[in-house]
C-alpha positions in Angstrom: -97.8 19.0 -35.9 -97.7 19.7 -32.1 -95.1 22.4 -31.2 -91.6 20.9 -30.5 -92.5 17.6 -32.0 -89.9 16.3 -34.5 -90.7 14.6 -37.8 -89.3 11.4 -36.4 -91.6 11.6 -33.3 -94.6 12.2 -35.5 -93.8 9.1 -37.7 -93.3 7.0 -34.6 -96.6 8.3 -33.2 -98.3 7.4 -36.4 -96.9 3.9 -36.3 -98.2 3.5 -32.7 -101.6 4.8 -33.7 -101.8 2.3 -36.5 -101.0 -0.7 -34.1 -103.7 0.7 -31.6 -106.3 1.0 -34.4 -105.5 -2.3 -35.9 -105.6 -4.2 -32.6 -108.5 -6.3 -31.6 -106.8 -7.6 -28.5 -104.0 -6.5 -26.3 -102.0 -7.6 -23.2 -103.0 -5.4 -20.2 -100.5 -5.0 -17.4 -101.9 -3.8 -14.1 -100.6 -3.6 -10.5 -101.6 -6.0 -7.8 -102.2 -4.1 -4.6 -99.4 -4.0 -2.0 -101.6 -5.8 0.6 -102.0 -8.8 -1.9 -100.3 -12.1 -1.3 -98.0 -11.5 -4.2 -97.8 -7.7 -5.0 -96.4 -6.8 -8.4 -97.3 -6.8 -12.1 -100.3 -8.8 -13.4 -100.9 -9.3 -17.2 -104.1 -10.3 -18.8 -105.7 -10.6 -22.3 -108.3 -7.9 -23.1 -110.3 -6.9 -26.2 -109.6 -3.3 -27.3 -111.1 -0.6 -29.6 -109.8 3.0 -30.1 -111.4 6.3 -29.5 -111.3 8.8 -32.4 -108.1 10.3 -31.0 -106.6 6.7 -30.7 -107.0 6.4 -26.9 -107.5 2.7 -26.2 -111.0 1.6 -25.0 -111.8 -1.5 -22.9 -114.9 -3.2 -21.6 -114.1 -4.8 -18.2 -116.0 -6.7 -15.6 -115.7 -5.6 -12.0 -115.3 -9.3 -11.1 -112.0 -9.5 -13.2 -108.8 -9.1 -11.3 -107.5 -6.5 -13.6 -110.5 -4.3 -12.9 -110.0 -4.7 -9.2 -106.3 -3.7 -9.6 -107.3 -0.6 -11.6 -109.7 0.4 -9.0 -106.8 0.6 -6.6 -104.2 1.9 -9.0 -105.1 3.1 -12.5 -101.6 3.0 -13.8 -101.3 0.4 -16.6 -99.8 -0.6 -19.8 -101.1 -2.2 -23.0 -99.0 -4.2 -25.4 -100.2 -4.0 -29.0 -98.6 -6.8 -31.1 -98.4 -6.4 -34.8 -96.2 -9.4 -35.4 -98.8 -12.0 -36.0 -98.0 -14.3 -39.0 -94.3 -13.2 -39.3 -91.7 -15.8 -39.5 -89.4 -13.6 -37.3 -91.9 -12.0 -34.9 -89.0 -10.0 -33.2 -88.5 -8.2 -36.5 -92.1 -6.9 -36.5 -93.8 -3.8 -34.9 -95.1 -3.8 -31.4 -95.9 -1.0 -29.0 -96.4 -0.7 -25.2 -98.7 2.1 -24.5 -98.6 3.5 -21.1 -101.1 5.5 -19.1 -103.9 5.5 -16.7 -107.0 3.4 -17.2 -110.2 5.0 -15.9 -113.9 4.4 -16.1 -115.9 6.5 -18.5 -119.6 7.0 -18.7 -120.3 7.7 -22.4 -122.9 6.1 -24.5 -121.2 7.3 -27.6 -117.9 5.5 -26.6 -119.8 2.4 -25.5 -121.6 2.4 -28.9 -118.3 2.7 -30.7 -116.7 -0.1 -28.8 -119.7 -2.4 -29.5 -119.4 -1.6 -33.3 -115.9 -2.9 -33.2 -116.8 -5.9 -30.9 -120.4 -6.7 -31.6 -120.1 -10.0 -29.8 -119.5 -8.0 -26.5 -123.2 -6.9 -26.7 -124.1 -10.2 -25.1 -122.6 -9.0 -21.8 -122.1 -5.3 -22.1 -125.4 -4.5 -20.4 -124.6 -6.7 -17.3 -124.3 -4.6 -14.1 -120.7 -5.6 -13.5 -119.4 -4.4 -16.8 -118.0 -0.9 -17.4 -116.3 0.9 -20.2 -112.7 2.1 -19.6 -110.5 4.5 -21.5 -106.7 4.8 -21.2 -105.4 8.4 -20.6 -102.2 7.8 -22.6 -98.9 9.3 -21.1 -96.5 7.8 -23.6 -95.5 4.8 -25.6 -92.5 2.6 -26.2 -92.3 1.5 -29.8 -90.2 -1.5 -31.1 -90.4 -1.5 -34.9 -87.9 -4.3 -35.5 -84.3 -5.1 -34.6 -82.6 -2.0 -33.3 -85.6 0.3 -34.2 -86.7 1.3 -30.7 -88.1 4.6 -29.6 -89.9 6.4 -26.6 -92.9 8.2 -28.0 -94.6 11.1 -26.3 -98.4 11.0 -25.7 -98.7 14.1 -28.0 -97.3 12.2 -30.9 -99.5 9.1 -30.3 -102.8 10.8 -29.9 -104.6 13.0 -32.4 -105.8 16.5 -31.3 -108.6 16.2 -28.9 -110.6 19.1 -30.4 -110.9 17.6 -33.9 -111.7 14.1 -32.4 -114.5 15.6 -30.3 -116.0 17.4 -33.2 -116.0 14.3 -35.3 -117.4 12.2 -32.5 -120.4 14.4 -32.4 -121.4 13.5 -36.0 -119.9 10.0 -36.3 -123.1 8.0 -35.6 -125.2 10.0 -38.0 -122.6 9.8 -40.7 -122.1 6.0 -40.2 -125.9 5.6 -40.5 -126.0 7.8 -43.6 -123.1 5.7 -45.2 -124.7 2.4 -44.4 -128.1 3.6 -45.7 -127.2 5.5 -48.8 -123.7 4.4 -49.8 -123.8 0.7 -49.5 -122.7 0.1 -53.0 -119.9 2.7 -52.6 -118.6 1.0 -49.4 -118.2 -2.2 -51.5 -116.3 -0.3 -54.1 -114.1 1.2 -51.4 -113.3 -2.3 -50.1 -112.7 -3.6 -53.7 -110.3 -0.8 -54.4 -108.4 -1.7 -51.2 -108.0 -5.3 -52.6 -110.8 -6.9 -50.7 -113.7 -8.9 -52.3 -116.8 -6.7 -52.3 -120.0 -7.6 -50.6 -121.2 -7.3 -47.0 -118.9 -4.6 -45.8 -120.4 -2.0 -43.4 -118.9 1.1 -41.7 -118.1 0.8 -38.1 -116.0 3.9 -37.3 -114.7 7.1 -38.4 -111.7 9.2 -37.1 -109.6 12.1 -38.4 -107.4 9.7 -40.4 -109.8 7.2 -41.9 -112.8 5.0 -42.1 -113.1 1.4 -40.7 -115.2 -1.2 -42.4 -116.2 -4.6 -41.1 -117.6 -7.8 -42.7 -118.3 -10.5 -40.2 -114.9 -10.9 -38.4 -112.9 -9.1 -41.1 -112.0 -5.5 -40.8 -110.5 -3.1 -43.4 -109.1 0.3 -42.9 -109.6 3.0 -45.5 -107.2 5.9 -44.8 -108.1 9.5 -45.8 -105.6 11.3 -48.2 -105.1 13.9 -45.4 -106.3 14.3 -41.8 -109.7 15.9 -41.4 -110.6 18.2 -38.5 -114.4 18.8 -38.8 -117.6 17.3 -40.4 -117.3 19.4 -43.6 -113.8 18.1 -44.2 -114.8 14.5 -43.4 -117.8 14.5 -45.8 -115.4 15.9 -48.5 -112.9 13.2 -47.9 -115.5 10.4 -48.0 -117.0 11.9 -51.3 -113.5 12.0 -52.8 -112.8 8.4 -51.7 -116.0 7.1 -53.2 -115.5 9.0 -56.5 -111.9 7.6 -56.7 -113.2 4.0 -55.8 -115.7 4.2 -58.8 -112.8 5.0 -61.1 -110.3 2.6 -59.8 -110.1 -1.2 -59.5 -108.3 -3.5 -57.1 -105.4 -3.9 -59.3 -104.4 -0.2 -59.0 -102.7 1.5 -56.1 -104.6 1.5 -52.9 -106.7 4.6 -52.6 
């Protein structure tokens, strides 16, 4: 735990991270320039993915108004809504993540974004599209009626060092899993309560493995956070061994 972070802040940060990682779309609030006809906030719908440390990733067109706004002022907020399907949406969890949204030139992050949003490959190579990453400065969590908290960035994001170490081996490990552990991945999905068949790995991070099948996604959490490739491999081996022993009727692995 980061120094001076309380257990409650850590729990709130974990909730915000879960909302970011589960989100496929978010509402992006940017600022219209002062010289505009109607300066002030501007909100748009964007597709999102998460870096290994949970920093939000966006693929935006230079032609979009929100990208032009960010070029003038990178301050922004993203609303991650976890209330879909609830009879009382205001009783559900949502988080506004605040920070600065800036362009990044990273083939690794672009590849990660496209694994989570393969349809974006149709236009990702166009000259006007660029990858952006939010440098998170904090978050505002509403986890239901009366459950409201301001969450520091240090509680939302995972340590950068561990995320960077895993990012260096993520692509190779995902290829290895897809090539050599396809049956094991189906068992992992089955043990999480999903029908097996067609699941493929799309992302790894210190807290878990993400699988996808067509437009479905499934999160497989690790028993404990991992900080390097050796720990990550051990966690995956343990998950696969447990998946082979358990069925979908038992507790989630």
